[in-house]
C-alpha positions in Angstrom: 13.5 -21.3 -24.3 14.7 -17.6 -23.6 11.3 -17.5 -21.7 12.5 -20.1 -19.4 15.7 -18.0 -18.5 14.9 -14.1 -17.7 17.2 -11.5 -17.5 16.7 -8.0 -16.3 19.3 -5.3 -15.4 19.0 -2.9 -12.7 22.1 -0.7 -13.0 25.0 -2.8 -12.2 23.0 -5.6 -11.1 22.1 -8.4 -13.4 19.0 -10.8 -12.3 18.8 -14.1 -13.8 15.3 -16.0 -13.1 14.7 -19.5 -13.9 11.1 -19.2 -15.0 9.5 -22.8 -15.4 7.5 -22.5 -12.1 5.1 -25.1 -13.2 7.7 -27.8 -13.1 9.4 -26.3 -10.1 12.1 -24.6 -12.4 13.4 -28.0 -13.3 16.1 -27.2 -15.8 16.1 -28.7 -19.4 19.1 -29.2 -21.2 18.2 -25.9 -23.0 17.9 -24.0 -20.0 21.2 -25.2 -18.6 23.0 -24.4 -21.8 21.4 -20.7 -21.9 22.4 -20.2 -18.4 26.0 -21.1 -19.2 25.7 -18.7 -22.5 24.6 -15.9 -20.4 27.2 -16.2 -17.5 29.9 -16.7 -19.8 28.9 -13.8 -22.0 28.6 -11.3 -18.8 31.2 -8.5 -18.5 29.3 -5.5 -17.3 27.6 -6.5 -14.0 29.2 -6.0 -10.6 26.5 -8.4 -9.0 24.7 -11.4 -10.5 21.6 -12.4 -8.8 20.1 -16.1 -9.4 16.5 -16.6 -8.6 13.6 -19.1 -9.3 10.2 -18.1 -10.3 7.2 -19.2 -8.3 7.5 -21.2 -5.1 10.7 -23.2 -5.8 14.2 -22.2 -6.8 15.0 -25.4 -9.0 13.6 -29.1 -8.5 16.4 -30.3 -10.6 17.0 -31.3 -14.1 14.2 -31.9 -16.5 14.5 -35.5 -17.7 15.1 -35.7 -21.4 13.5 -38.2 -23.7 15.4 -41.4 -23.4 17.9 -42.0 -26.2 17.1 -44.7 -28.9 20.3 -46.4 -28.3 22.3 -46.4 -24.9 25.0 -43.8 -25.4 28.8 -44.9 -24.9 31.0 -43.3 -22.3 32.3 -40.8 -24.6 28.8 -39.7 -25.8 27.3 -39.4 -22.2 30.4 -37.4 -21.1 29.7 -35.0 -23.8 26.0 -34.7 -23.0 26.8 -34.0 -19.5 29.4 -31.5 -20.1 26.6 -28.8 -20.5 26.0 -29.1 -16.6 29.7 -29.1 -15.7 30.3 -25.9 -18.0 27.4 -24.2 -16.2 28.8 -24.9 -12.8 32.2 -23.6 -14.2 30.4 -20.5 -15.6 29.1 -19.5 -12.3 32.7 -19.7 -10.7 34.4 -17.9 -13.4 31.9 -15.0 -13.9 33.9 -11.8 -12.9 31.2 -10.5 -10.6 30.1 -12.2 -7.5 27.0 -14.4 -8.1 24.2 -14.5 -5.4 21.7 -17.4 -5.2 18.4 -16.5 -3.8 16.8 -19.6 -2.6 12.9 -20.0 -1.7 11.3 -23.5 -1.6 13.0 -26.4 -2.8 16.6 -26.7 -4.3 17.4 -30.2 -5.4 19.8 -31.8 -7.3 21.1 -29.4 -10.1 19.1 -26.8 -7.9 21.0 -27.6 -5.1 24.2 -27.4 -6.9 23.5 -24.2 -8.5 22.4 -22.5 -5.2 25.6 -23.9 -3.5 28.0 -23.0 -6.0 27.1 -19.5 -6.2 29.7 -17.2 -4.3 26.9 -16.5 -1.7 23.5 -17.9 -1.0 20.7 -16.3 0.7 17.7 -18.7 1.8 14.2 -18.2 2.9 13.5 -20.0 6.1 11.2 -22.5 4.1 14.0 -23.6 1.7 15.2 -27.0 1.7 18.2 -28.6 -0.2 18.8 -32.4 -1.3 21.2 -34.3 -3.5 18.7 -37.0 -4.5 20.9 -38.8 -7.0 22.1 -41.7 -4.8 18.5 -42.8 -3.9 17.7 -43.1 -7.6 20.9 -45.0 -8.5 22.3 -42.2 -10.3 26.3 -41.6 -9.9 26.3 -38.3 -8.0 29.6 -37.0 -8.8 28.3 -34.2 -11.1 26.7 -32.4 -8.4 29.3 -33.4 -6.0 31.8 -31.2 -8.3 29.9 -28.3 -7.6 30.0 -28.8 -3.8 33.4 -30.2 -3.2 34.9 -26.7 -2.3 31.8 -25.8 -0.6 31.4 -28.6 2.2 33.5 -30.3 4.2 34.3 -34.1 3.0 32.4 -35.4 6.0 29.0 -33.2 5.0 29.4 -33.9 1.3 29.6 -37.7 1.8 26.7 -37.5 4.5 24.4 -35.4 2.1 25.3 -38.0 -0.9 24.9 -41.1 0.9 21.7 -40.1 2.7 19.8 -38.1 0.1 18.3 -36.6 3.0 16.2 -33.2 2.5 17.9 -30.6 4.7 16.4 -27.4 6.0 17.9 -23.8 5.2 19.3 -23.6 8.7 20.9 -26.8 8.5 22.4 -26.0 5.3 23.6 -22.9 6.8 25.6 -24.9 9.4 27.1 -27.2 6.6 28.2 -24.0 4.9 26.0 -24.2 1.8 24.1 -21.1 2.7 25.2 -17.7 4.1 22.0 -16.3 5.7 18.6 -17.2 6.3 15.5 -15.3 7.0 11.8 -15.3 6.7 10.4 -15.3 3.2 9.3 -11.8 3.3 12.7 -10.4 4.7 14.9 -12.2 2.1 14.9 -9.5 -0.4 15.8 -7.2 2.1 18.9 -9.0 2.9 19.8 -9.3 -0.8 19.4 -5.6 -1.3 21.7 -4.9 1.7 24.1 -7.2 0.3 24.1 -5.8 -3.1 24.5 -2.2 -1.5 27.6 -3.3 0.3 29.0 -4.8 -2.9 28.1 -1.7 -5.0 29.8 0.8 -2.7 33.0 -0.7 -3.4 35.1 0.1 -6.6 34.9 -2.5 -9.4 38.4 -3.6 -9.3 38.1 -4.3 -5.5 34.7 -6.2 -6.1 36.4 -8.4 -8.9 39.6 -8.8 -7.2 38.0 -10.1 -4.2 36.3 -13.0 -6.1 39.4 -13.8 -8.1 41.4 -14.1 -5.2 38.8 -16.0 -3.0 38.5 -18.8 -5.7 42.1 -18.8 -7.2 43.9 -18.7 -3.8 42.2 -22.1 -2.8 43.9 -24.0 -5.4 47.7 -23.0 -4.3 49.9 -23.4 -1.2 49.8 -21.0 1.5 53.1 -19.2 0.6 52.1 -18.8 -2.9 48.6 -17.5 -1.9 50.2 -15.0 0.5 52.7 -13.5 -2.6 49.4 -13.8 -4.7 47.5 -11.7 -2.1 50.6 -9.2 -1.9 50.3 -8.7 -5.8 46.8 -8.4 -6.1 46.6 -5.9 -3.2 49.1 -3.9 -4.7 47.5 -3.9 -8.3 43.8 -3.1 -7.1 44.8 -0.2 -4.4 46.7 1.5 -7.1 44.0 1.3 -9.8 42.4 4.6 -10.7 39.3 4.0 -9.2 41.1 3.6 -5.6 44.2 5.7 -6.3 42.4 9.1 -4.7 41.4 7.2 -1.5 44.5 5.1 -1.2 45.9 4.9 2.5 48.7 3.1 3.9 47.4 0.7 6.3 
């Protein structure tokens, strides 16, 4: 299973690659669990990059063997918790997570691409939430998109099961930037360079604030901003360059 999730470090960048290209990087339960383990354990990287090997990012989940007896609601919930846990691990990873999408990102792949903090896509990338067309309740993947899309866009993607282009995904808010396939890595390198120029407390503080402030009202969000601003700007990493502004 370890060979299907590859990791490599380039200084303070952690590269994670879904490596099951003959199946479009469809993620088995073991792969989903392993990815969650890696992300939950990560404390050193300042940037995490998610990629898919081969032509596609991720075609969704690999279908497990059917159970001998239909699971009850409690068992089914426990079986699916590995996916919810994986989405949560992306959100909670201290460092910003960047998904690099080439080819197809469907189902779990669409969710994984979109739940990342930033998403860079090749112009041949396509996205789909196909569950509704297969009579599968889509709320699992919807949970990864609920704060990434407007309600209208989310419902449209779910109800139509349409395959959408990278450009369309960018207009909806799933993708940050689109480029020809041979230029995507240049965009990723530039993004990483921008992040790595900043101090670690600032990098981690931006993600913490961006995610946490959404869950509280405006007055509390402003007060939280004041606190984290003071905390980060007086850290040892930034103190030498601190300026009033």
